[in-house]
C-alpha positions in Angstrom: 0.0 0.0 0.0 1.4 3.4 -1.0 1.4 5.8 2.0 0.3 9.3 1.5 2.3 12.4 2.3 0.1 12.9 5.4 0.8 9.4 6.8 4.5 9.8 6.0 4.5 13.1 8.0 2.9 11.4 11.0 5.4 8.6 10.8 8.2 11.1 10.7 6.8 12.9 13.8 6.5 9.6 15.6 10.2 8.8 14.8 11.3 12.3 16.1 9.4 11.6 19.3 11.0 8.2 19.7 7.7 6.4 19.1 8.1 3.1 17.2 5.2 2.5 14.8 4.2 -1.2 14.6 1.7 -2.3 11.9 0.2 -5.7 12.9 -3.1 -7.6 12.5 -4.8 -6.7 15.7 -7.9 -8.6 16.6 -10.7 -6.3 17.7 -8.6 -3.1 18.0 -7.6 -0.3 15.7 -4.5 0.3 17.6 -3.1 2.8 20.0 -0.1 4.0 22.1 1.5 1.9 24.8 4.7 2.1 26.7 7.0 -0.9 27.4 9.8 0.1 29.8 11.2 3.3 28.3 10.0 2.7 24.7 6.7 4.1 23.3 5.0 1.9 20.7 2.2 2.9 18.5 0.3 -0.2 17.3 -1.8 0.2 14.1 -4.1 -2.4 12.6 -2.5 -3.0 9.3 -5.8 -3.1 7.4 -7.1 0.3 8.5 -8.0 2.9 5.9 -5.8 6.0 5.6 -8.3 8.1 7.5 -8.5 5.6 10.3 -4.7 5.5 10.5 -4.6 9.2 10.7 -7.1 9.1 13.6 -5.0 6.7 15.6 -1.8 8.8 14.9 -3.6 12.0 16.0 -5.0 10.5 19.2 -1.6 9.1 20.1 0.8 11.9 19.1 -1.3 14.7 20.5 -0.3 13.5 24.0 3.3 14.6 23.4 4.8 18.0 23.6 5.1 19.0 19.9 6.1 22.7 20.0 9.6 22.2 18.8 8.9 19.7 16.1 8.6 21.0 12.5 5.6 19.6 10.7 3.1 20.5 8.0 0.6 23.1 9.1 -2.3 20.7 8.4 -0.8 18.1 10.6 -0.1 20.6 13.5 -3.8 21.8 13.2 -5.1 18.2 13.5 -2.8 17.5 16.5 -3.6 20.8 18.2 -7.4 20.4 17.8 -7.2 16.9 19.2 -5.1 18.1 22.2 -7.4 21.0 22.9 -10.5 18.8 22.7 -8.9 16.4 25.3 -8.1 19.4 27.6 -11.7 20.6 27.4 -13.0 17.1 28.2 -10.8 16.9 31.2 -11.9 20.3 32.5 -15.5 19.4 32.0 -15.1 16.0 33.6 -16.2 14.1 30.6 -13.2 11.9 29.9 -13.8 8.2 30.1 -10.7 6.3 31.4 -10.5 2.6 30.5 
């Protein structure tokens, strides 16, 4: 599968943050961020559409401080909106922790 420029940008940001991206067949999950010892891993279901992959990247990478990382304006906007939405949910007490 040919990756778009948008996905390549997210992968580059993950690499700059030290997050290893792992594409696997995940049963019943789209993927997400986890930490094993000192290593952050971002698991992605390998059969996700590009849009679904972007959603997983945005959810995971918006948790990191991104101010010093160069990225496309479109990508920064997606990450900032996701982060701001999470901050608003926390302040309103509407975050569900699993």
